[in-house]
C-alpha positions as CSV (number, residue, x, y, z in Angstrom):
1,M,0.2,-0.1,0.1
2,S,1.4,3.3,-1.0
3,E,2.3,5.8,1.7
4,E,-0.2,8.4,0.2
5,K,-3.4,6.1,0.6
6,K,-3.2,4.7,4.0
7,P,-6.7,4.3,5.1
8,A,-7.5,6.5,8.1
9,R,-10.0,6.8,10.9
10,K,-12.3,9.8,10.2
11,I,-12.6,12.8,12.3
12,I,-15.8,12.9,14.4
13,E,-16.6,16.5,14.8
14,T,-18.3,16.4,18.0
15,S,-14.8,15.0,19.5
16,K,-13.8,18.9,19.6
17,D,-16.7,19.5,22.0
18,M,-15.8,16.7,24.1
19,G,-12.3,17.8,24.1
20,R,-13.4,21.2,25.2
21,Y,-15.4,19.6,27.9
22,M,-12.6,17.6,29.3
23,A,-10.4,20.7,29.7
24,E,-13.3,22.8,31.4
25,Y,-13.6,19.5,33.9
26,Y,-10.1,19.4,34.8
27,Y,-9.8,23.0,35.3
28,E,-12.8,23.4,37.7
29,L,-11.1,20.5,39.6
30,N,-7.6,22.4,39.6
31,D,-9.5,25.6,40.9
32,A,-11.4,23.8,43.5
33,A,-8.4,22.2,45.0
34,K,-6.4,25.8,45.1
35,T,-9.0,27.8,46.6
36,G,-11.1,25.2,48.7
37,K,-14.3,26.6,47.5
38,Q,-15.8,23.2,46.8
39,K,-15.1,19.7,48.3
40,I,-13.6,17.1,45.9
41,A,-14.1,13.3,46.4
42,W,-12.2,10.7,44.1
43,C,-14.1,7.9,42.9
44,T,-13.8,4.9,41.0
45,S,-15.0,4.9,37.4
46,V,-17.8,3.0,38.4
47,G,-18.5,3.9,41.9
48,P,-21.2,5.8,43.5
49,T,-20.8,9.0,41.4
50,E,-24.5,10.3,41.4
51,L,-24.4,10.2,45.3
52,L,-21.4,12.5,45.4
53,R,-22.5,14.9,43.1
54,A,-25.9,15.1,45.1
55,M,-23.8,15.5,48.0
56,G,-22.2,18.8,46.4
57,F,-18.6,17.1,45.5
58,L,-16.7,17.8,42.6
59,V,-15.4,14.3,41.4
60,Y,-12.0,13.3,40.3
61,F,-11.7,9.8,38.7
62,P,-8.0,8.5,39.1
63,E,-8.7,5.9,36.4
64,T,-8.9,8.6,33.6
65,H,-5.6,10.0,35.1
66,A,-4.0,6.4,34.5
67,A,-5.3,6.1,30.9
68,M,-3.6,9.3,30.4
69,L,-0.5,8.2,31.7
70,G,-0.9,5.1,29.5
71,T,-1.6,7.1,26.4
72,S,1.0,9.5,26.9
73,R,3.4,6.6,27.3
74,M,4.7,8.2,30.7
75,A,3.6,5.2,32.7
76,T,6.3,2.7,31.8
77,D,8.9,4.8,33.5
78,L,6.8,5.5,36.7
79,I,5.6,1.9,37.5
80,P,9.2,1.0,38.9
81,H,8.7,3.8,41.6
82,A,5.5,2.1,42.9
83,N,7.2,-1.4,42.5
84,A,10.0,0.2,44.7
85,L,7.4,0.7,47.8
86,G,6.3,-2.9,47.4
87,Y,3.8,-3.0,44.9
88,S,4.0,-5.7,42.5
89,P,5.1,-5.5,39.0
90,E,2.0,-7.8,38.2
91,V,-0.8,-5.9,40.0
92,C,-2.8,-3.2,37.9
93,S,-0.4,-1.1,36.0
94,Y,-3.1,1.8,36.3
95,M,-2.6,1.8,40.1
96,T,1.4,1.3,39.8
97,S,1.7,4.3,37.3
98,D,-0.7,6.5,39.1
99,I,1.2,5.9,42.3
100,G,4.5,6.3,40.4
101,A,3.4,9.6,38.8
102,Y,2.5,10.9,42.5
103,L,5.9,10.0,43.8
104,K,7.7,11.8,41.2
105,K,5.6,14.6,41.4
106,T,4.6,14.3,37.5
107,T,1.3,14.2,35.5
108,P,0.1,14.3,31.9
109,L,-2.5,16.9,33.1
110,S,0.3,19.6,32.9
111,K,1.0,19.1,29.6
112,A,-2.6,18.6,28.4
113,F,-3.9,21.6,30.2
114,P,-1.4,24.1,30.8
115,G,-1.6,25.7,34.3
116,I,-2.4,22.6,36.0
117,E,0.5,21.3,38.0
118,S,-0.9,18.3,39.9
119,I,-3.8,15.9,40.6
120,P,-6.5,17.6,42.8
121,K,-6.0,16.6,46.7
122,P,-9.0,14.7,47.8
123,D,-11.4,15.5,50.7
124,V,-12.6,11.9,50.8
125,L,-11.9,8.8,48.7
126,V,-15.0,6.7,47.7
127,F,-14.3,3.3,45.8
128,N,-16.8,0.3,44.7
129,T,-14.6,-3.2,44.1
130,N,-17.0,-4.2,41.2
131,Q,-14.2,-3.6,39.0
132,C,-11.5,-5.3,41.2
133,R,-9.9,-5.4,44.7
134,D,-7.0,-3.2,43.4
135,V,-9.2,0.0,43.4
136,Q,-9.3,-0.3,47.1
137,D,-5.5,-0.8,47.7
138,W,-5.1,2.0,45.3
139,F,-7.4,4.4,47.1
140,S,-5.8,3.2,50.4
141,F,-2.5,4.5,49.3
142,Y,-3.8,7.9,49.0
143,A,-5.6,7.8,52.1
144,R,-2.5,7.4,53.9
145,E,-0.5,9.8,52.0
146,F,-3.2,12.8,52.3
147,N,-4.7,11.7,55.7
148,V,-8.0,11.8,54.5
149,P,-11.0,8.9,55.0
150,I,-11.7,6.3,52.6
151,I,-15.3,4.7,52.2
152,G,-16.5,2.6,49.7
153,V,-18.8,-0.3,48.4
154,H,-17.9,-3.9,48.4
155,A,-19.3,-5.7,45.1
156,H,-20.4,-9.4,44.8
157,V,-18.4,-11.1,41.9
158,G,-19.4,-14.0,39.5
159,V,-22.7,-12.8,39.6
160,K,-25.2,-14.6,37.2
161,D,-28.3,-12.9,38.1
162,A,-28.6,-9.5,40.2
163,T,-30.9,-11.1,42.8
164,E,-32.9,-9.3,45.7
165,P,-30.4,-10.1,48.5
166,I,-27.4,-8.9,46.4
167,I,-29.2,-5.9,45.4
168,R,-30.5,-5.0,49.2
169,D,-27.0,-5.6,50.3
170,I,-25.2,-3.2,47.9
171,A,-28.2,-0.7,48.2
172,T,-27.6,-0.8,52.2
173,Q,-23.9,-0.4,51.8
174,I,-24.5,2.9,49.4
175,E,-27.0,4.3,52.0
176,N,-24.5,3.7,54.8
177,L,-22.0,6.2,52.8
178,V,-24.6,9.2,53.4
179,E,-23.7,9.9,56.8
180,P,-19.7,10.1,56.7
181,L,-20.2,12.0,53.3
182,E,-22.4,14.6,55.0
183,K,-19.7,15.0,57.7
184,T,-16.9,15.7,54.9
185,S,-18.9,17.8,52.6
186,G,-21.0,19.8,55.4
187,N,-24.0,19.6,53.3
188,R,-27.1,17.3,54.0
189,F,-28.3,14.7,51.9
190,D,-31.1,15.8,49.6
191,M,-33.0,13.2,47.9
192,A,-34.8,15.4,45.5
193,L,-31.2,16.6,44.2
194,F,-30.3,12.8,44.5
195,K,-32.9,11.8,42.1
196,E,-32.3,14.5,39.5
197,T,-28.6,13.4,39.5
198,V,-29.6,9.9,38.8
199,R,-32.1,11.0,36.3
200,N,-29.4,12.4,34.5
201,S,-27.0,9.6,34.6
202,R,-29.9,7.5,33.2
203,K,-30.1,9.7,30.1
204,C,-26.2,9.7,29.8
205,S,-26.4,6.2,29.9
206,D,-29.4,5.5,27.6
207,L,-27.6,8.1,24.9
208,W,-24.2,6.3,25.2
209,K,-25.8,2.9,24.6
210,E,-27.5,4.3,21.3
211,I,-24.2,6.0,20.4
212,L,-22.3,2.6,20.7
213,E,-25.4,0.9,18.8
214,T,-24.7,3.3,15.8
215,A,-21.7,0.7,15.0
216,A,-24.3,-1.7,13.9
217,A,-24.6,0.0,10.8
218,K,-22.6,-0.9,7.8
219,P,-20.3,0.5,7.3
220,S,-19.8,1.8,10.9
221,P,-19.7,5.3,11.6
222,L,-17.5,4.7,14.8
223,T,-14.6,2.6,15.8
224,F,-13.6,1.1,19.2
225,F,-10.5,3.3,19.1
226,D,-13.2,6.7,19.0
227,A,-15.3,5.1,21.4
228,A,-12.3,4.7,24.0
229,T,-11.9,8.5,24.1
230,L,-15.4,9.7,23.3
231,M,-16.7,7.8,26.5
232,G,-14.9,10.8,28.6
233,P,-18.2,12.5,29.6
234,A,-19.7,8.9,30.5
235,V,-17.2,8.5,33.0
236,V,-16.4,11.9,34.4
237,G,-19.7,13.8,33.6
238,R,-22.2,11.2,34.6
239,G,-25.0,12.6,36.3
240,T,-24.8,16.1,34.8
241,T,-26.9,17.7,32.1
242,V,-23.6,18.9,30.2
243,A,-22.8,15.0,29.6
244,V,-26.3,14.7,28.3
245,G,-25.8,17.5,25.9
246,L,-22.8,16.3,24.5
247,Y,-24.2,13.0,23.7
248,E,-27.4,14.3,22.1
249,K,-25.1,16.1,19.6
250,L,-22.7,12.9,19.3
251,L,-25.5,10.7,18.6
252,A,-27.3,13.2,16.1
253,E,-23.8,13.2,14.2
254,L,-23.3,9.5,14.2
255,K,-26.8,8.7,13.0
256,Q,-26.2,11.3,10.0
257,K,-23.3,9.5,9.2
258,A,-24.8,6.1,9.4
259,A,-27.8,7.3,7.2
260,A,-25.3,8.5,4.3
261,R,-23.1,5.4,4.8
262,D,-20.1,7.3,5.9
263,G,-18.0,4.8,7.5
264,A,-15.4,5.5,10.0
265,I,-12.8,4.1,7.9
266,E,-12.5,3.8,4.3
267,N,-13.2,0.6,2.4
268,E,-14.7,-1.5,5.5
269,K,-14.0,-5.0,4.7
270,F,-13.9,-7.0,8.2
271,R,-16.0,-6.1,11.4
272,I,-14.1,-6.8,14.5
273,Y,-15.2,-7.2,18.1
274,W,-12.6,-6.0,21.1
275,D,-12.8,-7.9,24.3
276,G,-10.8,-6.4,27.4
277,M,-9.1,-3.2,28.1
278,P,-7.6,-1.0,25.4
279,V,-3.7,-0.8,25.0
280,W,-3.9,3.0,26.0
281,G,-0.1,3.4,24.7
282,R,-0.9,1.9,21.4
283,L,-4.5,3.3,20.8
284,G,-3.5,5.3,17.7
285,A,-1.1,2.6,16.5
286,H,-3.6,-0.1,16.6
287,S,-6.3,2.0,14.8
288,K,-4.0,2.5,12.0
289,L,-2.7,-1.0,12.0
290,F,-6.5,-2.4,11.4
291,S,-7.8,0.2,9.3
292,G,-4.7,-0.5,7.2
293,L,-6.1,-4.0,6.7
294,N,-9.7,-2.6,5.8
295,A,-10.7,-3.9,9.2
296,N,-12.8,-1.9,11.4
297,V,-12.7,-2.6,15.5
298,L,-16.1,-1.3,16.1
299,A,-17.6,-2.8,19.2
300,S,-16.2,-3.8,22.7
301,T,-17.2,-5.2,26.1
302,Y,-15.1,-2.5,27.7
303,C,-17.0,0.8,26.2
304,S,-20.2,-0.7,26.9
305,S,-19.1,-0.7,30.8
306,W,-20.8,2.8,31.1
307,I,-24.3,1.6,30.1
308,F,-26.4,1.4,33.3
309,T,-30.0,0.7,31.9
310,S,-31.1,-0.4,35.6
311,L,-30.9,3.3,36.9
312,D,-34.3,4.7,38.0
313,P,-34.7,8.2,39.6
314,D,-37.8,7.0,41.5
315,D,-35.8,4.2,43.1
316,P,-32.3,5.5,43.4
317,F,-30.4,3.7,46.1
318,R,-31.7,-0.1,44.8
319,S,-31.3,1.2,41.1
320,M,-27.9,2.0,41.6
321,A,-27.1,-1.3,43.5
322,K,-28.8,-3.1,40.5
323,A,-27.2,-1.0,37.8
324,Y,-23.4,-1.2,39.5
325,T,-23.9,-5.2,39.9
326,E,-25.0,-5.9,36.5
327,L,-21.7,-4.7,35.2
328,F,-20.1,-7.2,33.0
329,I,-16.8,-7.6,34.8
330,V,-18.3,-8.9,38.0
331,R,-20.7,-11.4,36.1
332,S,-20.3,-15.1,35.7
333,D,-19.0,-16.6,32.7
334,D,-22.3,-18.1,31.6
335,Y,-23.5,-14.5,31.8
336,K,-20.4,-13.3,29.5
337,E,-20.7,-15.8,27.0
338,Q,-24.3,-15.1,26.4
339,Y,-23.7,-11.3,26.5
340,I,-20.8,-11.6,23.8
341,E,-22.7,-14.0,21.9
342,E,-25.5,-11.3,21.5
343,K,-23.1,-8.4,20.6
344,L,-21.6,-10.6,17.8
345,K,-25.1,-11.0,16.0
346,I,-26.1,-7.2,16.7
347,Y,-23.0,-5.8,15.1
348,G,-22.2,-8.6,12.2
349,I,-19.2,-9.3,13.7
350,D,-16.2,-11.1,11.5
351,G,-13.7,-11.9,14.1
352,I,-13.0,-11.3,17.9
353,I,-9.7,-9.8,19.3
354,Y,-9.2,-10.6,23.3
355,H,-6.7,-8.7,24.7
356,D,-4.9,-10.6,27.4
357,A,-3.8,-7.4,29.6
358,K,-1.1,-8.9,32.2
359,T,-1.7,-6.8,34.9
360,C,-5.4,-6.8,34.6
361,P,-6.7,-10.3,34.9
362,N,-10.5,-8.9,35.7
363,N,-10.9,-7.6,32.3
364,S,-9.0,-10.5,30.4
365,N,-11.6,-12.8,29.4
366,C,-9.3,-15.5,27.2
367,R,-7.8,-17.1,30.2
368,Y,-10.4,-19.8,31.2
369,G,-11.8,-21.2,28.1
370,L,-14.5,-18.6,27.7
371,S,-12.9,-17.4,24.2
372,K,-12.9,-21.0,22.9
373,R,-16.5,-21.7,24.0
374,I,-17.3,-18.5,21.9
375,Q,-15.7,-19.8,19.0
376,K,-17.2,-23.2,19.0
377,S,-20.6,-22.2,19.4
378,T,-20.6,-19.3,16.9
379,G,-17.8,-20.4,14.7
380,I,-16.3,-16.9,14.6
381,P,-12.5,-17.0,14.5
382,T,-10.8,-15.4,17.5
383,L,-7.3,-13.7,18.3
384,S,-5.6,-13.3,21.7
385,I,-3.1,-10.6,21.9
386,D,-0.6,-10.2,24.8
387,G,-0.6,-6.7,26.3
388,D,-1.2,-4.4,29.2
389,L,-3.2,-1.3,30.0
390,C,-0.4,1.1,30.5
391,D,3.1,-1.2,31.0
392,M,4.4,-1.0,27.3
393,R,7.0,-3.4,28.4
394,L,4.4,-6.3,28.2
395,V,3.5,-5.2,24.8
396,S,5.5,-6.5,21.3
397,D,4.5,-4.4,18.3
398,E,5.9,-6.7,16.1
399,Q,4.2,-9.8,17.4
400,T,1.0,-7.8,17.5
401,K,1.2,-6.5,14.0
402,T,2.3,-10.2,12.8
403,N,-0.5,-12.0,14.4
404,V,-3.2,-9.4,13.6
405,E,-2.2,-9.6,9.8
406,A,-2.2,-13.4,9.5
407,F,-5.8,-13.3,11.5
408,I,-7.2,-10.7,8.9
409,E,-5.7,-13.0,6.4
410,Q,-7.4,-15.8,7.8
411,L,-10.8,-14.0,7.8
412,S,-10.1,-12.7,4.4
413,E,-9.8,-16.4,3.1
414,M,-13.1,-17.4,4.8
415,K,-14.8,-14.7,3.4
416,G,-13.2,-15.7,-0.1
């Protein structure tokens, strides 16, 4: 293929609005941290964000910072500083790169947003272990460093069905956060405000679901690599009207592209499903690799993690408990198999890529036979690639390229 005619991922215009929003979000946090005019809560990405907003906190998500450390490729040099404190090289590289950045007093926020010199100091840390236990250990480090309270929700794992006892337990845990949050924030809990925040979160979730589902169009107006960055407001802005407005605009743009058969990449021939985390330090490189092979990686389990269809503003505590328990990562393998098989049909998938992220076993679904079972039941070919979220020492670009090219050749022969 000539250098002049390499297929590229097309620009999504609303992404510019997303970029401005993310800048405003971080500058607001930076200002609050400097002036103390508003309390800051740190929260895990699928934690009780709605409650924190309703209690008057600005909410900061260390996972987005860790993803930036990965994307900027700063993480690999910072992880050893956390290892030196006794954090294993085999545990979550989100955690170790973020702790390493703190220890070295550096942040990618400074380059992305001039004037921001550090992450915002927390007044309280709030976790939910529905992602993994590492988030609790991660937040515990900062609770000791900043001498601030840490509270959280301990999730159930391996859940096939979100049964009443499970929902009741998680709802009670979320309700029990109210009293300590009142003490830290100085604000009384307002049920009406809480319900409104949950309502906004549900709207955001519904719009995000519709956005991801536009990828079912042929050709798809969206790629997984787009969605991995466009999901920013669904993470940091959940519960706000601003996030809702951004996604209304994005959905309209993608629907227009789908109707015009304006695909995200030129000459889409192969439709790929991605299971697991992105390799943040290779997001652009992987996008170019697949588009150069006329393959669109267009759907994923990861980006769907911010779809919460059970949220109900009329029953906020219980619906939050149900929504956060229905998260893919904490479900049983039986559920995960059915879920992925359904998505393969919806998106008309030709092949599946499983990312075996070496420091993220909870988000790697190719280690216990699931990938082979799905291949047997659907007949859709699969490829597992080794990698990681942030630690690029665990990534072999040449091996990935060789394996992906061979995989697409296999799909081509099958189609032929």
